ZANU-740137 format. One record per atom (N, C-alpha, C): residue in three letters; chain; atom name; z, y, x. Coordinates in steps of 0.05 Angstrom, whole numbers, plus 5000, padded with zeros to 4 digits. Example, Ala and Ser with C-alpha at 12.3 -4.5 7.8 and 13.67 -1.06 7.14 Angstrom:
ZANU-740137
(node 'ala' 'A' 'N' (5156 4886 5264))
(node 'ala' 'A' 'CA' (5156 4910 5246))
(node 'ala' 'A' 'C' (5156 4934 5264))
(node 'ser' 'A' 'N' (5142 4955 5257))
(node 'ser' 'A' 'CA' (5143 4979 5273))
(node 'ser' 'A' 'C' (5157 5001 5258))
//
This chain:
ZANU-740137
(node 'met' 'A' 'N' (3905 2717 8135))
(node 'met' 'A' 'CA' (3884 2699 8144))
(node 'met' 'A' 'C' (3861 2716 8155))
(node 'asn' 'A' 'N' (3847 2706 8174))
(node 'asn' 'A' 'CA' (3824 2720 8186))
(node 'asn' 'A' 'C' (3802 2724 8165))
(node 'thr' 'A' 'N' (3793 2748 8161))
(node 'thr' 'A' 'CA' (3773 2754 8140))
(node 'thr' 'A' 'C' (3746 2742 8148))
(node 'ala' 'A' 'N' (3740 2741 8174))
(node 'ala' 'A' 'CA' (3714 2729 8182))
(node 'ala' 'A' 'C' (3714 2699 8175))
(node 'phe' 'A' 'N' (3736 2686 8180))
(node 'phe' 'A' 'CA' (3738 2657 8172))
(node 'phe' 'A' 'C' (3735 2654 8142))
(node 'ala' 'A' 'N' (3750 2671 8128))
(node 'ala' 'A' 'CA' (3749 2669 8098))
(node 'ala' 'A' 'C' (3721 2674 8087))
(node 'ser' 'A' 'N' (3707 2693 8098))
(node 'ser' 'A' 'CA' (3680 2699 8088))
(node 'ser' 'A' 'C' (3661 2676 8094))
(node 'leu' 'A' 'N' (3665 2662 8116))
(node 'leu' 'A' 'CA' (3647 2640 8123))
(node 'leu' 'A' 'C' (3653 2614 8109))
(node 'tyr' 'A' 'N' (3679 2608 8105))
(node 'tyr' 'A' 'CA' (3687 2581 8096))
(node 'tyr' 'A' 'C' (3701 2580 8069))
(node 'gln' 'A' 'N' (3706 2602 8057))
(node 'gln' 'A' 'CA' (3720 2602 8032))
(node 'gln' 'A' 'C' (3704 2618 8012))
(node 'ser' 'A' 'N' (3699 2607 7989))
(node 'ser' 'A' 'CA' (3685 2621 7968))
(node 'ser' 'A' 'C' (3692 2609 7941))
(node 'asp' 'A' 'N' (3685 2624 7920))
(node 'asp' 'A' 'CA' (3689 2613 7893))
(node 'asp' 'A' 'C' (3663 2600 7885))
(node 'phe' 'A' 'N' (3666 2576 7875))
(node 'phe' 'A' 'CA' (3642 2561 7866))
(node 'phe' 'A' 'C' (3638 2567 7837))
(node 'thr' 'A' 'N' (3614 2577 7831))
(node 'thr' 'A' 'CA' (3607 2583 7803))
(node 'thr' 'A' 'C' (3582 2567 7797))
(node 'pro' 'A' 'N' (3584 2548 7778))
(node 'pro' 'A' 'CA' (3560 2532 7771))
(node 'pro' 'A' 'C' (3539 2549 7757))
(node 'thr' 'A' 'N' (3514 2542 7762))
(node 'thr' 'A' 'CA' (3492 2555 7749))
(node 'thr' 'A' 'C' (3490 2546 7720))
(node 'glu' 'A' 'N' (3474 2560 7705))
(node 'glu' 'A' 'CA' (3471 2552 7677))
(node 'glu' 'A' 'C' (3458 2524 7675))
(node 'ser' 'A' 'N' (3440 2518 7692))
(node 'ser' 'A' 'CA' (3427 2492 7693))
(node 'ser' 'A' 'C' (3448 2470 7699))
(node 'glu' 'A' 'N' (3465 2476 7719))
(node 'glu' 'A' 'CA' (3486 2456 7726))
(node 'glu' 'A' 'C' (3506 2452 7703))
(node 'arg' 'A' 'N' (3512 2474 7688))
(node 'arg' 'A' 'CA' (3530 2471 7665))
(node 'arg' 'A' 'C' (3517 2454 7643))
(node 'arg' 'A' 'N' (3491 2458 7638))
(node 'arg' 'A' 'CA' (3477 2442 7618))
(node 'arg' 'A' 'C' (3476 2413 7626))
(node 'leu' 'A' 'N' (3471 2407 7651))
(node 'leu' 'A' 'CA' (3470 2380 7661))
(node 'leu' 'A' 'C' (3497 2367 7658))
(node 'ser' 'A' 'N' (3518 2381 7665))
(node 'ser' 'A' 'CA' (3545 2370 7663))
(node 'ser' 'A' 'C' (3553 2365 7634))
(node 'ala' 'A' 'N' (3546 2383 7617))
(node 'ala' 'A' 'CA' (3552 2380 7588))
(node 'ala' 'A' 'C' (3537 2356 7577))
(node 'ala' 'A' 'N' (3512 2352 7585))
(node 'ala' 'A' 'CA' (3496 2329 7575))
(node 'ala' 'A' 'C' (3509 2303 7585))
(node 'ala' 'A' 'N' (3517 2302 7610))
(node 'ala' 'A' 'CA' (3530 2278 7620))
(node 'ala' 'A' 'C' (3556 2272 7605))
(node 'glu' 'A' 'N' (3572 2292 7600))
(node 'glu' 'A' 'CA' (3597 2288 7586))
(node 'glu' 'A' 'C' (3592 2279 7557))
(node 'arg' 'A' 'N' (3571 2289 7545))
(node 'arg' 'A' 'CA' (3564 2281 7518))
(node 'arg' 'A' 'C' (3555 2251 7518))
(node 'tyr' 'A' 'N' (3540 2244 7538))
(node 'tyr' 'A' 'CA' (3531 2215 7540))
(node 'tyr' 'A' 'C' (3556 2197 7543))
(node 'ile' 'A' 'N' (3574 2204 7559))
(node 'ile' 'A' 'CA' (3598 2188 7563))
(node 'ile' 'A' 'C' (3614 2186 7537))
(node 'ala' 'A' 'N' (3618 2208 7523))
(node 'ala' 'A' 'CA' (3633 2208 7498))
(node 'ala' 'A' 'C' (3619 2191 7477))
(node 'glu' 'A' 'N' (3593 2195 7474))
(node 'glu' 'A' 'CA' (3578 2180 7454))
(node 'glu' 'A' 'C' (3578 2150 7459))
(node 'thr' 'A' 'N' (3573 2142 7484))
(node 'thr' 'A' 'CA' (3572 2113 7490))
(node 'thr' 'A' 'C' (3600 2101 7488))
(node 'glu' 'A' 'N' (3620 2115 7496))
(node 'glu' 'A' 'CA' (3647 2103 7494))
(node 'glu' 'A' 'C' (3656 2101 7465))
(node 'ala' 'A' 'N' (3649 2121 7449))
(node 'ala' 'A' 'CA' (3655 2119 7420))
(node 'ala' 'A' 'C' (3641 2095 7407))
(node 'tyr' 'A' 'N' (3616 2091 7414))
(node 'tyr' 'A' 'CA' (3602 2067 7403))
(node 'tyr' 'A' 'C' (3615 2041 7413))
(node 'asp' 'A' 'N' (3621 2041 7440))
(node 'asp' 'A' 'CA' (3633 2017 7451))
(node 'asp' 'A' 'C' (3659 2010 7437))
(node 'arg' 'A' 'N' (3674 2030 7429))
(node 'arg' 'A' 'CA' (3700 2025 7416))
(node 'arg' 'A' 'C' (3696 2013 7388))
(node 'thr' 'A' 'N' (3672 2017 7377))
(node 'thr' 'A' 'CA' (3667 2005 7350))
(node 'thr' 'A' 'C' (3658 1976 7352))
(node 'val' 'A' 'N' (3646 1968 7374))
(node 'val' 'A' 'CA' (3636 1940 7376))
(node 'val' 'A' 'C' (3650 1922 7395))
(node 'cys' 'A' 'N' (3665 1933 7414))
(node 'cys' 'A' 'CA' (3678 1917 7435))
(node 'cys' 'A' 'C' (3707 1911 7427))
(node 'thr' 'A' 'N' (3715 1887 7434))
(node 'thr' 'A' 'CA' (3742 1878 7428))
(node 'thr' 'A' 'C' (3758 1870 7452))
(node 'gly' 'A' 'N' (3747 1875 7476))
(node 'gly' 'A' 'CA' (3760 1868 7501))
(node 'gly' 'A' 'C' (3782 1887 7508))
(node 'pro' 'A' 'N' (3793 1884 7532))
(node 'pro' 'A' 'CA' (3815 1901 7541))
(node 'pro' 'A' 'C' (3805 1929 7549))
(node 'ile' 'A' 'N' (3823 1948 7551))
(node 'ile' 'A' 'CA' (3816 1975 7560))
(node 'ile' 'A' 'C' (3823 1976 7590))
(node 'lys' 'A' 'N' (3803 1983 7606))
(node 'lys' 'A' 'CA' (3807 1985 7635))
(node 'lys' 'A' 'C' (3797 2013 7644))
(node 'his' 'A' 'N' (3814 2027 7658))
(node 'his' 'A' 'CA' (3808 2054 7668))
(node 'his' 'A' 'C' (3799 2072 7646))
(node 'gly' 'A' 'N' (3811 2069 7622))
(node 'gly' 'A' 'CA' (3806 2086 7600))
(node 'gly' 'A' 'C' (3782 2079 7583))
(node 'ala' 'A' 'N' (3768 2058 7590))
(node 'ala' 'A' 'CA' (3744 2050 7576))
(node 'ala' 'A' 'C' (3747 2021 7565))
(node 'ile' 'A' 'N' (3738 2017 7541))
(node 'ile' 'A' 'CA' (3741 1990 7529))
(node 'ile' 'A' 'C' (3719 1972 7541))
(node 'met' 'A' 'N' (3726 1947 7545))
(node 'met' 'A' 'CA' (3708 1928 7557))
(node 'met' 'A' 'C' (3698 1908 7536))
(node 'pro' 'A' 'N' (3674 1898 7538))
(node 'pro' 'A' 'CA' (3664 1878 7520))
(node 'pro' 'A' 'C' (3678 1851 7524))
(node 'ala' 'A' 'N' (3683 1837 7503))
(node 'ala' 'A' 'CA' (3698 1812 7505))
(node 'ala' 'A' 'C' (3679 1788 7509))
(node 'asn' 'A' 'N' (3653 1792 7502))
(node 'asn' 'A' 'CA' (3634 1770 7505))
(node 'asn' 'A' 'C' (3606 1781 7510))
(node 'ala' 'A' 'N' (3587 1762 7513))
(node 'ala' 'A' 'CA' (3560 1770 7520))
(node 'ala' 'A' 'C' (3547 1786 7497))
(node 'his' 'A' 'N' (3553 1780 7473))
(node 'his' 'A' 'CA' (3541 1794 7450))
(node 'his' 'A' 'C' (3550 1823 7450))
(node 'glu' 'A' 'N' (3576 1828 7454))
(node 'glu' 'A' 'CA' (3586 1855 7455))
(node 'glu' 'A' 'C' (3574 1870 7479))
(node 'his' 'A' 'N' (3571 1856 7501))
(node 'his' 'A' 'CA' (3560 1868 7525))
(node 'his' 'A' 'C' (3531 1877 7519))
(node 'ser' 'A' 'N' (3516 1860 7506))
(node 'ser' 'A' 'CA' (3488 1866 7499))
(node 'ser' 'A' 'C' (3487 1890 7480))
(node 'leu' 'A' 'N' (3504 1891 7460))
(node 'leu' 'A' 'CA' (3504 1914 7442))
(node 'leu' 'A' 'C' (3510 1940 7456))
(node 'ala' 'A' 'N' (3530 1939 7474))
(node 'ala' 'A' 'CA' (3538 1963 7489))
(node 'ala' 'A' 'C' (3515 1972 7507))
(node 'asn' 'A' 'N' (3502 1953 7521))
(node 'asn' 'A' 'CA' (3481 1961 7539))
(node 'asn' 'A' 'C' (3457 1972 7524))
(node 'arg' 'A' 'N' (3450 1960 7502))
(node 'arg' 'A' 'CA' (3427 1970 7486))
(node 'arg' 'A' 'C' (3433 1998 7477))
(node 'asn' 'A' 'N' (3457 2003 7467))
(node 'asn' 'A' 'CA' (3464 2030 7459))
(node 'asn' 'A' 'C' (3463 2050 7482))
(node 'ala' 'A' 'N' (3473 2042 7505))
(node 'ala' 'A' 'CA' (3473 2059 7529))
(node 'ala' 'A' 'C' (3445 2067 7537))
(node 'met' 'A' 'N' (3426 2047 7536))
(node 'met' 'A' 'CA' (3398 2053 7544))
(node 'met' 'A' 'C' (3386 2072 7524))
(node 'arg' 'A' 'N' (3391 2068 7498))
(node 'arg' 'A' 'CA' (3380 2086 7478))
(node 'arg' 'A' 'C' (3391 2114 7480))
(node 'ala' 'A' 'N' (3417 2116 7486))
(node 'ala' 'A' 'CA' (3430 2142 7489))
(node 'ala' 'A' 'C' (3418 2156 7513))
(node 'met' 'A' 'N' (3413 2142 7535))
(node 'met' 'A' 'CA' (3402 2154 7559))
(node 'met' 'A' 'C' (3373 2163 7553))
(node 'asp' 'A' 'N' (3358 2147 7539))
(node 'asp' 'A' 'CA' (3330 2155 7532))
(node 'asp' 'A' 'C' (3330 2180 7515))
(node 'arg' 'A' 'N' (3349 2181 7496))
(node 'arg' 'A' 'CA' (3351 2204 7478))
(node 'arg' 'A' 'C' (3358 2229 7494))
(node 'leu' 'A' 'N' (3377 2226 7513))
(node 'leu' 'A' 'CA' (3386 2248 7529))
(node 'leu' 'A' 'C' (3363 2259 7547))
(node 'cys' 'A' 'N' (3348 2240 7559))
(node 'cys' 'A' 'CA' (3325 2248 7576))
(node 'cys' 'A' 'C' (3304 2263 7559))
(node 'thr' 'A' 'N' (3300 2255 7534))
(node 'thr' 'A' 'CA' (3281 2268 7517))
(node 'thr' 'A' 'C' (3290 2296 7509))
(node 'gln' 'A' 'N' (3316 2298 7504))
(node 'gln' 'A' 'CA' (3328 2324 7496))
(node 'gln' 'A' 'C' (3329 2344 7519))
(node 'his' 'A' 'N' (3330 2334 7544))
(node 'his' 'A' 'CA' (3332 2351 7568))
(node 'his' 'A' 'C' (3310 2345 7588))
(node 'pro' 'A' 'N' (3285 2352 7581))
(node 'pro' 'A' 'CA' (3263 2346 7599))
(node 'pro' 'A' 'C' (3264 2362 7626))
(node 'glu' 'A' 'N' (3281 2382 7627))
(node 'glu' 'A' 'CA' (3284 2397 7652))
(node 'glu' 'A' 'C' (3298 2381 7674))
(node 'phe' 'A' 'N' (3311 2359 7667))
(node 'phe' 'A' 'CA' (3325 2342 7686))
(node 'phe' 'A' 'C' (3311 2315 7688))
(node 'thr' 'A' 'N' (3311 2304 7711))
(node 'thr' 'A' 'CA' (3300 2277 7714))
(node 'thr' 'A' 'C' (3322 2257 7706))
(node 'arg' 'A' 'N' (3313 2233 7700))
(node 'arg' 'A' 'CA' (3332 2211 7693))
(node 'arg' 'A' 'C' (3352 2207 7716))
(node 'lys' 'A' 'N' (3342 2209 7741))
(node 'lys' 'A' 'CA' (3359 2205 7764))
(node 'lys' 'A' 'C' (3380 2226 7766))
(node 'gln' 'A' 'N' (3373 2251 7760))
(node 'gln' 'A' 'CA' (3393 2273 7760))
(node 'gln' 'A' 'C' (3414 2268 7739))
(node 'ile' 'A' 'N' (3406 2260 7715))
(node 'ile' 'A' 'CA' (3425 2255 7693))
(node 'ile' 'A' 'C' (3443 2232 7701))
(node 'leu' 'A' 'N' (3432 2210 7711))
(node 'leu' 'A' 'CA' (3448 2187 7718))
(node 'leu' 'A' 'C' (3469 2194 7740))
(node 'arg' 'A' 'N' (3460 2210 7759))
(node 'arg' 'A' 'CA' (3478 2219 7780))
(node 'arg' 'A' 'C' (3501 2236 7769))
(node 'glu' 'A' 'N' (3494 2254 7750))
(node 'glu' 'A' 'CA' (3515 2270 7738))
(node 'glu' 'A' 'C' (3534 2254 7721))
(node 'val' 'A' 'N' (3524 2234 7707))
(node 'val' 'A' 'CA' (3541 2216 7691))
(node 'val' 'A' 'C' (3561 2202 7710))
(node 'ser' 'A' 'N' (3550 2192 7733))
(node 'ser' 'A' 'CA' (3567 2179 7752))
(node 'ser' 'A' 'C' (3589 2197 7763))
(node 'lys' 'A' 'N' (3582 2222 7769))
(node 'lys' 'A' 'CA' (3601 2241 7779))
(node 'lys' 'A' 'C' (3623 2247 7757))
(node 'ala' 'A' 'N' (3614 2250 7732))
(node 'ala' 'A' 'CA' (3633 2256 7711))
(node 'ala' 'A' 'C' (3652 2233 7707))
(node 'glu' 'A' 'N' (3641 2208 7708))
(node 'glu' 'A' 'CA' (3659 2185 7705))
(node 'glu' 'A' 'C' (3679 2183 7728))
(node 'ser' 'A' 'N' (3670 2189 7752))
(node 'ser' 'A' 'CA' (3688 2188 7775))
(node 'ser' 'A' 'C' (3710 2210 7773))
(node 'arg' 'A' 'N' (3704 2232 7759))
(node 'arg' 'A' 'CA' (3724 2253 7756))
(node 'arg' 'A' 'C' (3743 2245 7733))
(node 'gly' 'A' 'N' (3737 2224 7719))
(node 'gly' 'A' 'CA' (3756 2215 7698))
(node 'gly' 'A' 'C' (3750 2228 7672))
(node 'leu' 'A' 'N' (3725 2235 7666))
(node 'leu' 'A' 'CA' (3719 2248 7641))
(node 'leu' 'A' 'C' (3713 2229 7618))
(node 'ser' 'A' 'N' (3715 2203 7624))
(node 'ser' 'A' 'CA' (3710 2183 7603))
(node 'ser' 'A' 'C' (3735 2184 7584))
(node 'leu' 'A' 'N' (3731 2177 7559))
(node 'leu' 'A' 'CA' (3752 2178 7539))
(node 'leu' 'A' 'C' (3772 2156 7543))
//
């Protein structure tokens, strides 16, 4: 392969320490919220995540998710809520939910 092409368009991606911390925080959020959801929800499992069967279960899951996000934002003030939410979304799309 042409070395000029390779040097311009191919490289090894190495995440920074900050990116690794953000990713780990997002993965922890997903794991914690899913673990809680599995204790209160009785609905079907879709795409690897349990679903609430009724409004009460939905309310419990949402309240826990908001508290978990607040706790995560407090523990990681170096990241904005928007950055954390974006990373959670990326992690979920990669299939990191339990």
